[in-house]
C-alpha positions in Angstrom: -12.2 -28.5 -53.7 -9.2 -30.8 -53.2 -5.5 -29.7 -53.6 -2.8 -32.3 -54.2 0.4 -31.9 -52.2 3.6 -32.8 -54.0 5.5 -35.7 -52.4 8.7 -33.6 -52.2 6.9 -30.8 -50.2 8.2 -29.9 -46.7 5.9 -31.2 -43.9 5.9 -27.7 -42.2 4.6 -24.8 -44.3 6.3 -21.5 -43.8 3.5 -19.5 -45.4 -0.1 -20.0 -46.1 -2.1 -18.1 -48.8 -5.8 -18.3 -49.3 -7.9 -16.3 -51.7 -9.0 -12.9 -50.4 -6.9 -13.4 -47.2 -3.5 -12.0 -46.2 -0.4 -14.3 -46.2 0.5 -15.7 -42.8 4.2 -16.3 -42.0 5.3 -18.9 -39.4 7.2 -17.5 -36.5 11.0 -18.3 -36.4 12.0 -21.0 -33.9 12.9 -19.6 -30.5 16.5 -19.8 -29.4 17.2 -21.7 -26.2 18.3 -19.4 -23.3 20.5 -20.9 -20.6 18.8 -21.2 -17.2 19.9 -18.6 -14.6 20.9 -19.6 -11.1 17.9 -20.3 -8.8 17.0 -17.5 -6.4 17.4 -18.5 -2.8 14.4 -17.5 -0.7 14.9 -17.3 3.0 12.6 -19.6 4.9 10.2 -18.2 7.4 10.5 -19.6 10.9 8.3 -19.6 13.9 10.8 -17.3 15.5 10.0 -14.7 12.7 6.3 -15.2 13.4 6.7 -14.8 17.1 8.8 -11.6 16.6 6.1 -10.2 14.4 3.3 -11.1 16.9 5.4 -9.5 19.7 5.7 -6.3 17.7 2.0 -6.2 17.0 1.3 -6.7 20.7 3.7 -3.8 21.6 2.0 -1.5 19.1 -1.4 -2.4 20.4 -0.3 -1.7 23.9 1.1 1.7 22.9 -2.2 2.6 21.1 -4.2 1.6 24.2 -2.0 3.7 26.4 -2.5 6.7 24.1 -6.3 6.2 24.1 -6.3 6.0 27.9 -4.3 9.3 28.2 -6.8 11.0 25.9 -9.8 9.7 27.9 -11.3 8.0 24.9 -13.3 4.8 25.2 -11.4 3.1 22.4 -9.3 -0.1 22.9 -7.3 -2.3 20.6 -6.6 -6.0 21.0 -4.9 -8.7 18.9 -6.5 -12.1 19.2 -3.8 -14.7 18.6 -6.1 -17.7 18.2 -7.8 -16.2 15.2 -4.9 -13.9 14.1 -6.9 -10.7 13.9 -7.3 -7.3 15.4 -10.3 -6.4 17.6 -11.3 -2.8 18.1 -13.7 -1.9 20.9 -15.5 1.4 21.5 -16.8 1.7 25.0 -18.9 4.4 26.8 -16.7 6.6 28.9 -19.2 6.8 31.7 -20.6 3.3 32.0 -17.9 1.2 30.3 -20.6 -0.5 28.2 -19.4 -1.7 24.8 -21.0 0.5 22.1 -19.4 -1.1 19.2 -16.8 -3.9 18.4 -15.1 -4.5 15.1 -15.3 -7.4 14.2 -18.5 -8.0 16.2 -18.5 -10.4 19.1 -20.6 -12.9 17.1 -18.0 -12.9 14.3 -15.2 -13.4 16.9 -17.1 -16.3 18.4 -17.6 -17.9 15.0 -13.9 -17.6 14.2 -13.0 -19.2 17.5 -15.4 -22.1 16.9 -14.0 -22.6 13.4 -10.4 -22.7 14.8 -11.6 -25.3 17.3 -13.2 -27.4 14.5 -10.0 -27.2 12.5 -8.1 -28.5 15.5 -10.6 -31.4 15.8 -10.5 -32.2 12.1 -6.7 -32.0 11.6 -5.1 -32.6 14.9 -7.7 -34.5 16.9 -7.2 -31.9 19.6 -9.4 -29.2 21.1 
């Protein structure tokens, strides 16, 4: 079925009707809103990062002191080269490592990945 469109018809229809279907109205045009001032975001510096790492190391030291005073074989470390915490559970009698989180193998893999990133991007080891 073909419908002829009169030549004086508007190029944009405001409503469309089809048999056995509801009428659909076009949405009114949105009004322009003036842009607000840009939000200034403070830039992070290496000084902020160093302060954060220093705080982490201080907390880890306090936790280790607490564990020593309670005679528990639990120690906490922060590995700066891979930016992660390492928790070690040791036997109180022998000092043998019972469990480490993340495991020693995972820590070694992370260190090797960091070395590879250094070789690929910096050309340094």
